[in-house]
C-alpha positions as a printed NumPy array, in Angstrom:
array([[104.296, 193.39 , 176.435],
       [101.888, 193.938, 179.321],
       [ 99.283, 195.377, 176.958],
       [ 99.57 , 192.301, 174.717],
       [ 99.029, 190.005, 177.697],
       [ 96.035, 192.096, 178.76 ],
       [ 94.679, 191.94 , 175.2  ],
       [ 94.999, 188.144, 175.07 ],
       [ 93.265, 187.847, 178.447],
       [ 90.359, 189.978, 177.18 ],
       [ 90.034, 187.904, 174.015],
       [ 90.089, 184.756, 176.143],
       [ 87.294, 186.133, 178.292],
       [ 85.206, 186.938, 175.201],
       [ 85.678, 183.425, 173.784],
       [ 85.048, 181.829, 177.191],
       [ 81.784, 183.699, 177.651],
       [ 80.756, 182.701, 174.126],
       [ 81.324, 179.033, 174.934],
       [ 79.409, 179.434, 178.212],
       [ 76.514, 180.997, 176.306],
       [ 76.478, 178.025, 173.941],
       [ 76.323, 175.576, 176.83 ],
       [ 73.426, 177.47 , 178.431],
       [ 71.569, 178.079, 175.163],
       [ 69.171, 175.11 , 175.438],
       [ 68.233, 175.92 , 179.037],
       [ 67.575, 179.548, 178.13 ],
       [ 65.521, 178.558, 175.069],
       [ 63.253, 176.283, 177.095],
       [ 62.878, 178.82 , 179.907],
       [ 62.067, 181.695, 177.568],
       [ 59.619, 179.547, 175.621],
       [ 57.685, 178.716, 178.778],
       [ 57.832, 182.277, 180.127],
       [ 56.954, 184.11 , 176.907],
       [ 54.391, 181.596, 175.646],
       [ 52.586, 180.951, 178.923],
       [ 49.257, 181.984, 177.373],
       [ 49.523, 179.525, 174.459],
       [ 48.344, 175.935, 174.456],
       [ 50.77 , 173.237, 175.466],
       [ 50.796, 171.925, 171.895],
       [ 52.01 , 175.31 , 170.603],
       [ 54.867, 175.427, 173.135],
       [ 55.778, 171.86 , 172.195],
       [ 55.826, 172.78 , 168.499],
       [ 58.084, 175.789, 169.158],
       [ 60.479, 173.675, 171.216],
       [ 60.614, 171.01 , 168.485],
       [ 61.297, 173.716, 165.914],
       [ 64.169, 174.995, 168.062],
       [ 65.559, 171.459, 168.262],
       [ 65.249, 170.979, 164.492],
       [ 67.16 , 174.201, 163.791],
       [ 69.731, 173.738, 166.574],
       [ 72.813, 173.904, 164.322],
       [ 71.667, 177.077, 162.596],
       [ 70.685, 178.638, 165.924],
       [ 74.085, 177.713, 167.375],
       [ 75.986, 179.379, 164.531],
       [ 73.819, 182.484, 164.775],
       [ 74.424, 182.656, 168.528],
       [ 78.194, 182.316, 168.054],
       [ 78.329, 185.069, 165.449],
       [ 76.068, 187.354, 167.472],
       [ 77.902, 186.92 , 170.775],
       [ 81.382, 187.289, 169.256],
       [ 80.296, 190.343, 167.291],
       [ 78.724, 191.926, 170.36 ],
       [ 81.782, 191.1  , 172.471],
       [ 84.149, 192.718, 169.99 ],
       [ 81.948, 195.808, 169.66 ],
       [ 81.942, 196.217, 173.441],
       [ 85.707, 195.619, 173.507],
       [ 86.338, 198.247, 170.815],
       [ 84.083, 200.715, 172.614],
       [ 86.002, 200.271, 175.866],
       [ 89.356, 200.53 , 174.052],
       [ 88.211, 203.771, 172.433],
       [ 87.103, 205.245, 175.775],
       [ 90.409, 204.276, 177.359],
       [ 92.364, 205.841, 174.493],
       [ 90.356, 209.072, 174.761],
       [ 91.006, 209.241, 178.507],
       [ 94.73 , 208.661, 177.981],
       [ 94.857, 211.396, 175.349],
       [ 93.026, 213.749, 177.716],
       [ 95.521, 213.026, 180.486],
       [ 98.447, 213.65 , 178.128],
       [ 96.906, 216.932, 176.998],
       [ 96.389, 218.002, 180.606],
       [ 99.958, 217.083, 181.455],
       [101.227, 218.977, 178.405],
       [ 99.249, 222.152, 179.208],
       [100.075, 222.112, 182.915],
       [103.791, 221.835, 182.22 ],
       [103.706, 225.089, 180.24 ],
       [101.853, 226.942, 182.995],
       [104.585, 226.368, 185.535]])
């Protein structure tokens, strides 16, 4: 039961961070456009920003899929590491009990 509660909390954190990323997406887009395209003319930066606005729905869906996929990959990686550590501890406990 405790592991299920922990699992639901982790999934909630992943979804919460995804929603936070969506809310900050426009600010990050504008900032990165100005930082990465500082050498371009102002008209080019304006065109890129308008293109980002025109494709906002598609960009939003891509960001959701990417962030959820990345979150679940990180979650599975951590779950695998934890399981390997638990198996190692059980093996150590099993071998030590025979030595005594």
